[in-house]
C-alpha positions as CSV (number, residue, x, y, z in Angstrom):
1,M,-73.7,45.8,-100.7
2,V,-69.9,45.7,-100.5
3,K,-70.0,43.4,-97.5
4,I,-72.5,41.1,-99.2
5,L,-70.4,40.8,-102.3
6,A,-67.3,40.2,-100.3
7,S,-69.0,37.4,-98.3
8,Y,-69.7,35.6,-101.6
9,N,-66.4,36.2,-103.4
10,K,-62.9,35.9,-102.0
11,D,-61.4,37.9,-104.8
12,V,-63.7,40.8,-104.1
13,A,-63.2,40.4,-100.3
14,G,-59.4,40.8,-100.9
15,V,-59.6,44.3,-102.4
16,V,-62.5,46.0,-100.5
17,L,-63.2,47.5,-97.1
18,E,-60.4,46.9,-94.7
19,N,-58.4,45.1,-97.4
20,A,-58.9,47.9,-99.9
21,P,-55.6,49.3,-101.4
22,G,-55.2,52.9,-100.4
23,N,-58.6,54.6,-99.7
24,A,-60.6,52.7,-102.4
25,K,-63.4,51.5,-100.0
26,Y,-66.1,52.2,-102.6
27,T,-68.4,53.7,-100.0
28,S,-68.2,57.4,-100.9
29,G,-71.2,59.5,-101.7
30,E,-70.1,59.7,-105.3
31,V,-69.9,55.9,-105.6
32,Q,-73.3,55.6,-103.9
33,K,-74.8,58.0,-106.4
34,E,-73.2,56.0,-109.3
35,I,-74.7,52.8,-107.9
36,V,-78.1,54.3,-107.6
37,G,-77.9,55.6,-111.2
38,I,-77.0,52.2,-112.5
39,L,-79.8,50.6,-110.6
40,A,-82.2,53.3,-111.8
41,L,-81.3,52.6,-115.5
42,E,-81.9,48.9,-115.0
43,V,-85.3,49.6,-113.4
44,Q,-86.3,52.0,-116.2
45,K,-85.2,49.4,-118.8
46,A,-87.4,46.8,-117.1
47,I,-90.3,49.3,-117.1
48,R,-89.9,50.0,-120.7
49,E,-89.9,46.3,-121.6
50,E,-93.0,45.9,-119.5
51,I,-94.8,48.7,-121.4
52,G,-94.0,47.2,-124.8
53,N,-96.2,48.6,-127.5
54,A,-99.0,49.7,-125.1
55,K,-100.4,53.2,-125.0
56,F,-99.9,54.9,-121.6
57,C,-101.0,57.7,-119.4
58,I,-98.6,60.2,-117.7
59,M,-99.0,61.3,-114.1
60,V,-96.8,64.2,-113.0
61,D,-96.3,66.1,-109.8
62,E,-93.5,68.4,-108.5
63,A,-91.9,69.4,-105.2
64,R,-88.9,71.1,-103.8
65,D,-86.0,69.1,-102.3
66,E,-83.9,69.8,-99.3
67,S,-81.7,72.2,-101.3
68,K,-84.8,74.1,-102.6
69,K,-84.5,72.6,-106.1
70,E,-87.6,71.9,-108.0
71,Q,-88.0,68.1,-108.7
72,M,-90.6,66.5,-111.0
73,A,-91.9,63.0,-110.4
74,V,-93.1,61.1,-113.5
75,V,-95.4,58.0,-113.2
76,L,-96.7,56.0,-116.1
77,R,-100.0,54.1,-116.2
78,F,-100.6,51.4,-118.7
79,A,-102.1,48.0,-119.3
80,N,-99.6,45.1,-119.4
81,K,-99.7,42.0,-121.5
82,E,-102.2,40.5,-119.1
83,A,-104.4,43.6,-119.5
84,E,-103.7,44.5,-115.8
85,I,-103.5,48.2,-115.0
86,I,-99.9,49.0,-113.8
87,E,-98.5,52.3,-112.5
88,R,-94.7,52.6,-112.5
89,F,-92.6,55.4,-111.0
90,L,-90.4,56.1,-114.0
91,D,-88.1,59.1,-113.1
92,L,-87.4,62.0,-110.8
93,V,-86.2,65.1,-112.8
94,H,-84.7,68.4,-111.7
95,V,-86.5,71.4,-113.4
96,N,-85.4,75.0,-113.2
97,D,-89.0,76.2,-112.5
98,T,-92.6,75.0,-112.5
99,A,-93.6,76.8,-115.7
100,A,-95.8,74.6,-117.9
101,L,-93.4,74.8,-120.9
102,T,-90.5,73.7,-118.6
103,L,-92.4,70.8,-117.3
104,K,-93.5,69.8,-120.8
105,N,-90.0,69.8,-122.1
106,A,-88.8,67.8,-119.2
107,I,-91.5,65.2,-119.7
108,C,-90.7,64.9,-123.4
109,T,-87.0,64.4,-122.5
110,V,-87.8,61.6,-120.0
111,L,-90.0,59.8,-122.5
112,S,-87.3,60.1,-125.2
113,D,-84.6,58.9,-122.9
114,N,-86.7,55.8,-122.2
115,N,-87.5,55.2,-125.9
116,L,-91.2,56.2,-125.4
117,N,-93.1,58.2,-128.0
118,V,-95.2,61.3,-127.0
119,Q,-97.7,60.2,-129.6
120,D,-98.5,57.1,-127.6
121,I,-99.8,59.1,-124.6
122,R,-103.5,58.5,-124.1
123,G,-104.1,60.3,-120.8
124,Q,-102.8,63.0,-118.5
125,A,-103.2,63.4,-114.8
126,Y,-102.0,66.3,-112.7
127,D,-103.2,68.4,-109.8
128,G,-105.6,71.3,-110.2
129,A,-102.9,74.1,-110.3
130,S,-103.3,76.6,-113.2
131,N,-99.9,75.8,-114.6
132,M,-101.0,72.2,-114.9
133,R,-104.6,72.3,-116.1
134,G,-104.8,75.7,-117.8
135,E,-106.9,75.6,-121.0
136,W,-104.4,77.6,-123.1
137,N,-100.9,77.6,-121.7
138,G,-101.1,74.9,-119.0
139,L,-99.2,71.6,-119.2
140,K,-102.3,69.8,-120.2
141,A,-102.8,72.1,-123.2
142,L,-99.1,71.9,-124.3
143,I,-99.2,68.1,-124.2
144,L,-102.4,68.0,-126.2
145,R,-100.7,70.1,-128.9
146,E,-98.1,67.3,-129.2
147,C,-100.6,64.5,-128.9
148,P,-104.3,65.4,-129.4
149,Y,-105.4,62.1,-127.8
150,A,-103.7,62.6,-124.5
151,Y,-107.0,63.3,-122.7
152,Y,-106.8,65.1,-119.4
153,I,-108.6,63.3,-116.6
154,H,-108.0,64.9,-113.2
155,C,-108.3,62.7,-110.1
156,M,-112.0,62.6,-109.6
157,A,-111.9,62.5,-105.8
158,R,-109.6,65.5,-105.8
159,Q,-111.8,67.2,-108.4
160,L,-114.8,66.8,-106.0
161,Q,-112.8,68.2,-103.1
162,L,-111.7,71.2,-105.1
163,A,-115.2,71.8,-106.4
164,L,-116.7,71.8,-102.9
165,V,-114.0,74.0,-101.4
166,A,-114.3,76.5,-104.3
167,A,-118.1,76.6,-104.0
168,S,-117.9,77.2,-100.2
169,R,-115.6,80.1,-100.7
170,E,-117.9,81.7,-103.3
171,V,-120.8,82.1,-100.8
172,H,-119.9,84.7,-98.2
173,E,-122.2,83.3,-95.5
174,V,-121.0,79.7,-95.9
175,H,-117.3,80.9,-95.9
176,N,-117.9,82.7,-92.6
177,F,-119.7,79.7,-91.2
178,F,-116.6,77.4,-91.7
179,Q,-114.3,80.1,-90.3
180,N,-116.6,80.3,-87.2
181,A,-116.9,76.6,-86.9
182,N,-113.1,76.3,-87.0
183,F,-112.8,79.0,-84.3
184,V,-115.3,77.1,-82.0
185,I,-113.5,73.8,-82.5
186,N,-110.2,75.5,-81.6
187,V,-111.6,77.0,-78.5
188,V,-113.0,73.7,-77.2
189,S,-110.1,71.6,-78.2
190,A,-107.6,74.1,-76.7
191,S,-108.8,73.2,-73.2
192,T,-108.9,69.6,-72.0
193,K,-111.2,70.7,-69.2
194,R,-113.7,72.3,-71.6
195,S,-113.6,69.2,-73.9
196,D,-114.1,66.8,-70.9
197,E,-117.0,68.9,-69.6
198,L,-118.8,68.9,-72.9
199,L,-118.3,65.2,-73.4
200,A,-119.5,64.4,-69.8
201,N,-122.6,66.5,-70.2
202,Q,-123.3,65.0,-73.6
203,A,-123.0,61.5,-72.1
204,E,-125.4,62.4,-69.3
205,E,-127.9,63.7,-71.7
206,I,-127.8,60.6,-73.9
207,A,-128.2,58.4,-70.8
208,R,-131.2,60.4,-69.7
209,E,-132.8,60.1,-73.1
210,I,-132.3,56.4,-73.2
211,E,-133.8,56.0,-69.7
212,L,-136.8,58.1,-70.6
213,G,-137.2,56.4,-74.0
214,E,-137.1,59.7,-75.9
215,L,-134.7,61.6,-78.1
216,D,-136.1,65.1,-77.5
217,T,-135.2,66.8,-74.3
218,G,-137.4,69.2,-72.4
219,R,-136.4,72.8,-71.4
220,G,-134.0,72.7,-68.4
221,Q,-134.1,69.0,-68.2
222,N,-131.3,67.4,-70.3
223,Q,-129.5,70.5,-71.6
224,I,-125.7,70.4,-71.9
225,G,-124.4,72.4,-69.0
226,T,-122.6,75.8,-69.3
227,L,-118.9,75.7,-69.3
228,Q,-117.5,76.7,-65.9
229,R,-115.7,80.1,-65.8
230,P,-115.9,80.7,-69.6
231,G,-113.2,83.0,-70.9
232,G,-113.6,85.6,-73.7
233,D,-113.1,83.1,-76.5
234,A,-115.6,80.7,-74.9
235,V,-118.2,83.5,-74.7
236,G,-117.6,84.4,-78.3
237,S,-118.0,80.8,-79.4
238,L,-121.2,80.5,-77.5
239,K,-122.6,83.6,-79.2
240,I,-121.7,82.2,-82.6
241,V,-123.3,78.7,-82.1
242,I,-126.6,80.1,-80.7
243,S,-127.2,82.5,-83.6
244,F,-129.9,81.7,-86.2
245,D,-127.4,82.3,-89.0
246,F,-125.0,79.7,-87.7
247,V,-127.8,77.1,-87.1
248,F,-129.3,77.7,-90.6
249,I,-126.1,77.2,-92.5
250,L,-125.1,74.3,-90.2
251,H,-128.3,72.4,-91.3
252,L,-127.9,73.5,-94.9
253,M,-124.3,72.3,-95.2
254,E,-125.2,69.0,-93.4
255,K,-127.8,68.3,-96.2
256,I,-125.3,69.2,-99.0
257,M,-122.4,67.3,-97.5
258,K,-124.6,64.2,-96.9
259,I,-125.2,64.1,-100.6
260,T,-121.6,64.8,-101.7
261,D,-120.1,62.5,-99.0
262,V,-121.6,59.5,-100.7
263,L,-119.9,60.5,-104.0
264,C,-116.6,61.2,-102.2
265,K,-116.5,57.8,-100.6
266,K,-117.5,56.0,-103.8
267,L,-114.8,57.7,-105.8
268,Q,-112.2,56.1,-103.5
269,Y,-113.5,52.5,-103.8
270,K,-110.8,50.1,-105.1
271,S,-113.3,48.4,-107.4
272,L,-114.8,51.6,-108.8
273,D,-114.7,51.8,-112.6
274,I,-115.7,54.5,-115.2
275,L,-119.4,53.4,-115.3
276,N,-119.8,53.7,-111.5
277,A,-117.9,56.9,-111.3
278,M,-120.1,58.7,-113.9
279,D,-123.2,57.3,-112.3
280,S,-122.1,58.7,-109.0
281,V,-121.4,62.2,-110.4
282,S,-124.7,62.3,-112.2
283,N,-126.7,61.1,-109.2
284,T,-125.0,63.7,-107.0
285,K,-126.0,66.5,-109.5
286,V,-129.6,65.2,-109.6
287,L,-129.9,65.0,-105.8
288,L,-128.5,68.5,-105.4
289,G,-131.0,69.8,-107.9
290,E,-133.8,68.1,-106.1
291,L,-132.6,69.7,-102.8
292,R,-132.7,73.1,-104.5
293,E,-136.2,72.6,-105.9
294,H,-138.0,70.8,-103.1
295,G,-135.8,71.1,-100.0
296,W,-136.4,74.6,-98.7
297,D,-139.6,74.0,-96.7
298,S,-138.3,71.0,-94.8
299,L,-134.9,72.7,-94.1
300,L,-136.6,75.8,-92.7
301,E,-138.8,73.7,-90.4
302,E,-135.8,71.7,-89.2
303,V,-134.0,74.9,-88.4
304,K,-137.0,76.4,-86.6
305,S,-137.5,73.3,-84.5
306,F,-133.9,73.2,-83.6
307,C,-134.0,76.9,-82.5
308,V,-137.1,76.4,-80.4
309,K,-135.6,73.3,-78.7
310,H,-132.4,75.2,-77.8
311,E,-134.0,78.6,-77.1
312,I,-132.3,80.3,-80.0
313,D,-134.0,83.5,-81.3
314,I,-135.7,83.1,-84.7
315,P,-135.8,86.4,-86.7
316,D,-138.9,87.7,-88.3
317,L,-138.6,86.4,-91.8
318,D,-140.9,89.0,-93.3
319,R,-138.8,91.9,-92.1
320,K,-136.2,93.7,-94.1
321,Y,-132.8,92.0,-93.9
322,V,-130.0,94.2,-92.7
323,D,-126.4,93.1,-93.5
324,V,-124.0,95.1,-91.3
325,T,-121.1,94.3,-93.7
326,K,-122.7,96.0,-96.7
327,S,-123.7,99.6,-97.4
328,R,-126.5,98.8,-99.9
329,N,-129.0,98.1,-97.2
330,K,-130.3,101.7,-97.3
331,H,-131.9,101.1,-100.6
332,D,-132.4,97.3,-100.5
333,N,-135.8,95.9,-99.5
334,T,-134.6,92.3,-99.4
335,T,-136.5,90.4,-96.7
336,T,-134.9,88.0,-94.3
337,L,-136.8,85.1,-95.9
338,H,-135.5,86.1,-99.3
339,H,-131.9,86.4,-98.0
340,Y,-131.8,82.9,-96.5
341,K,-133.9,81.2,-99.3
342,V,-132.3,82.9,-102.3
343,D,-129.0,84.5,-101.3
344,V,-127.8,81.6,-99.2
345,F,-129.8,78.4,-99.8
346,S,-130.2,78.6,-103.6
347,V,-126.8,80.2,-104.3
348,A,-124.9,77.7,-102.1
349,I,-126.4,74.8,-104.1
350,D,-126.0,76.5,-107.4
351,Q,-122.3,77.1,-106.7
352,Q,-121.9,73.4,-105.9
353,L,-123.6,72.4,-109.2
354,S,-121.6,75.0,-111.1
355,E,-118.3,73.8,-109.7
356,L,-119.1,70.1,-110.3
357,N,-120.0,71.0,-113.9
358,D,-116.8,73.1,-114.4
359,R,-114.4,70.6,-112.7
360,F,-115.9,67.6,-114.5
361,S,-115.5,69.2,-117.9
362,T,-117.7,68.6,-120.9
363,Q,-114.9,66.7,-122.8
364,A,-114.1,64.5,-119.8
365,T,-117.7,63.9,-119.0
366,E,-118.4,63.0,-122.7
367,L,-115.4,60.7,-122.8
368,L,-116.4,58.9,-119.5
369,T,-120.0,58.7,-120.5
370,L,-119.2,57.1,-123.8
371,C,-116.8,54.8,-121.9
372,S,-119.6,53.7,-119.6
373,S,-121.4,52.2,-122.6
374,L,-118.7,49.5,-123.0
375,D,-120.0,47.1,-120.3
376,P,-122.2,44.6,-122.0
377,R,-123.8,43.5,-118.7
378,H,-125.5,46.9,-118.3
379,E,-128.4,48.5,-120.1
380,S,-126.0,51.4,-121.1
381,F,-124.2,49.0,-123.5
382,D,-124.7,50.9,-126.7
383,I,-123.0,49.7,-130.0
384,P,-123.5,53.1,-131.8
385,K,-122.1,55.0,-128.9
386,I,-119.1,52.6,-128.7
387,S,-118.5,53.1,-132.4
388,T,-118.7,56.9,-131.9
389,L,-116.2,56.6,-129.0
390,A,-113.7,54.8,-131.1
391,E,-114.1,57.0,-134.2
392,K,-114.2,60.4,-132.4
393,L,-111.8,59.9,-129.6
394,Y,-109.3,57.4,-130.9
395,P,-108.9,58.0,-134.6
396,A,-105.2,57.3,-134.4
397,D,-105.8,53.8,-133.0
398,F,-108.5,52.5,-135.4
399,S,-108.5,52.7,-139.2
400,S,-111.9,52.7,-141.1
401,Q,-111.5,49.0,-141.7
402,E,-110.8,48.3,-138.0
403,L,-113.9,50.4,-137.0
404,A,-116.0,48.2,-139.2
405,Q,-114.5,45.1,-137.5
406,L,-115.2,46.6,-134.1
407,E,-118.9,47.2,-135.0
408,S,-119.2,43.6,-136.2
409,Q,-117.5,42.1,-133.1
410,L,-119.6,44.0,-130.5
411,P,-122.9,42.0,-130.8
412,H,-120.9,38.7,-130.4
413,F,-118.9,40.2,-127.6
414,Q,-122.1,41.2,-125.7
415,L,-123.6,37.8,-125.9
416,D,-120.4,36.0,-125.1
417,V,-119.7,38.1,-121.9
418,C,-123.3,37.9,-120.6
419,N,-123.3,34.1,-120.9
420,H,-119.8,33.3,-119.9
421,P,-119.6,32.0,-116.3
422,E,-116.3,33.7,-115.5
423,L,-116.9,37.0,-117.3
424,M,-120.5,37.7,-116.3
425,T,-119.7,38.3,-112.6
426,L,-116.6,40.5,-112.9
427,P,-117.1,43.8,-110.9
428,S,-115.6,46.3,-113.3
429,I,-114.5,47.1,-116.9
430,A,-110.9,46.8,-115.8
431,C,-111.5,43.3,-114.4
432,L,-113.5,42.4,-117.6
433,T,-110.6,43.5,-119.8
434,K,-108.2,41.3,-117.7
435,G,-110.7,38.5,-117.8
436,L,-110.8,38.6,-121.7
437,V,-107.1,37.9,-121.8
438,K,-107.3,35.2,-119.1
439,T,-110.0,33.3,-120.9
440,G,-108.5,33.8,-124.4
441,K,-111.5,35.8,-125.5
442,A,-109.3,38.8,-126.3
443,S,-108.0,37.1,-129.4
444,S,-111.7,36.6,-130.5
445,Y,-112.5,40.2,-130.2
446,P,-109.2,42.1,-130.9
447,M,-110.8,45.4,-131.7
448,V,-113.0,45.4,-128.6
449,D,-110.0,44.4,-126.5
450,R,-107.9,47.3,-127.9
451,L,-110.6,49.8,-127.1
452,L,-111.1,48.5,-123.6
453,Q,-107.4,48.7,-122.9
454,L,-107.3,52.3,-124.1
455,V,-110.2,53.2,-121.9
456,I,-108.9,51.6,-118.7
457,T,-105.6,53.5,-119.2
458,L,-107.5,56.7,-118.4
459,P,-106.8,57.6,-114.7
460,V,-110.3,57.7,-113.5
461,S,-110.1,58.4,-109.8
462,T,-109.9,54.8,-108.6
463,A,-107.8,53.7,-105.7
464,T,-105.2,52.6,-108.3
465,A,-104.6,56.1,-109.6
466,E,-104.6,57.4,-106.1
467,R,-101.8,54.9,-105.3
468,A,-99.7,56.5,-108.0
469,F,-100.1,59.9,-106.5
470,S,-99.4,58.4,-103.1
471,A,-96.1,57.1,-104.4
472,M,-95.3,60.6,-105.6
473,K,-96.1,61.9,-102.1
474,I,-93.6,59.5,-100.7
475,V,-91.0,60.8,-103.1
476,K,-91.9,64.3,-102.0
477,T,-91.3,63.3,-98.4
478,R,-87.9,61.8,-99.4
479,L,-87.0,65.0,-101.2
480,R,-87.7,67.1,-98.1
481,S,-85.5,64.9,-95.9
482,K,-82.1,63.5,-96.1
483,M,-82.1,60.6,-98.6
484,G,-78.8,58.8,-98.1
485,D,-79.0,55.1,-97.2
486,D,-82.8,54.8,-97.3
487,L,-83.0,55.8,-101.0
488,L,-80.1,53.5,-101.9
489,R,-81.8,50.6,-100.0
490,H,-85.1,51.4,-101.8
491,C,-83.5,51.3,-105.2
492,M,-81.8,48.0,-104.3
493,I,-85.1,46.5,-103.3
494,I,-86.7,47.5,-106.6
495,Y,-83.7,46.2,-108.6
496,I,-83.9,42.8,-106.8
497,E,-87.6,42.5,-107.3
498,K,-87.3,43.3,-111.0
499,N,-84.5,40.8,-111.6
């Protein structure tokens, strides 16, 4: 920076660097920090001007820096004057600890320092830690006491991940399955020779199946060869994968994860909006329910067929099930069939459904379901629901007179959007909100536009919200390394772009 300034100004060049009087080179760490601080203030000022009078959502995460100090990153999400959703990294704050009250006070200080009002918060997004999302004393709850309309919407893709992990841990057999699967993978991947042998045998088998025009292989004909000189771990891995228990849960988890994988991928689409997100969650719950009610017979047949093909012993399902890890077997007449159908199959699916219901809370689900009724191009567009949404969830943003105006504007809004050549083809509510501003329709339906902008401020787990958390991950990486010139250069780039 000093060299650049000197190259443009002879007066500056005469008193800096090698021409500096005494030791005043202006390149010390203290001066660098002062420059960074000045640039940060300018960037924050620009962000504050960009927000204007808009309501906003806060996104917060924390990490330890190189000196083991806790640092909290604060990102704001809001709709700008063009109704485009923006996320801005506002500040990085040192906190003494990660207690919810400490974080809440730090957030309030950051907002106050930037002339932002806590009462203007309309959404919160944190990770799933108890200090963040706790119902009574978590950060979410403390912010809600300050502003009752700061609705907590956890990243939906992350919610799904946490739900599936938690559900897997609750079922003993499923938990053991993943531990065993991890062990098998480690045994195979630890040896290049083992991995190559397995891949080579698999390639030969596929080639034979193609040549014969069949996918099923006969006994001793196209089987994957045994590993040469298997060690103790390899033998243990083999015993695991040829057990009925492993095969059964493998097929069960395949069916469950095929259902949830679709939702997981959809939640990460860039174009996903609230309507699609809620449809995906609801569809996943329905499909899991159908699997529980009607999927047992087909699953059992698939498992039996697999076991016959690969010469794996199938237990007598009518005999008493003996669990060597439990002492209750002496007085328990549970059959093997009951164990796998009820204790494993049904419980595993029930846990998935329970976790999905718990993670996607009633309030969040109600909010998002009502939000989904805002798109006039879908059958779910429901004027009474929209009025309920505004009255119940945003009473501070609509007076009784404005609610009446909203209700009268909605029928015209529906007809206008459905017949407008530019608006009728937009892929999401966020794009529709932006389109209203672009076409000048926002001024025709000011109450509808206000409600739409409040709704899109919610951090429903779209790729946009994910990018904000990705930015915080970058900050975490910087904190855990030496910042120095890279951080200074980063701040300079932001400053130049803003000005």
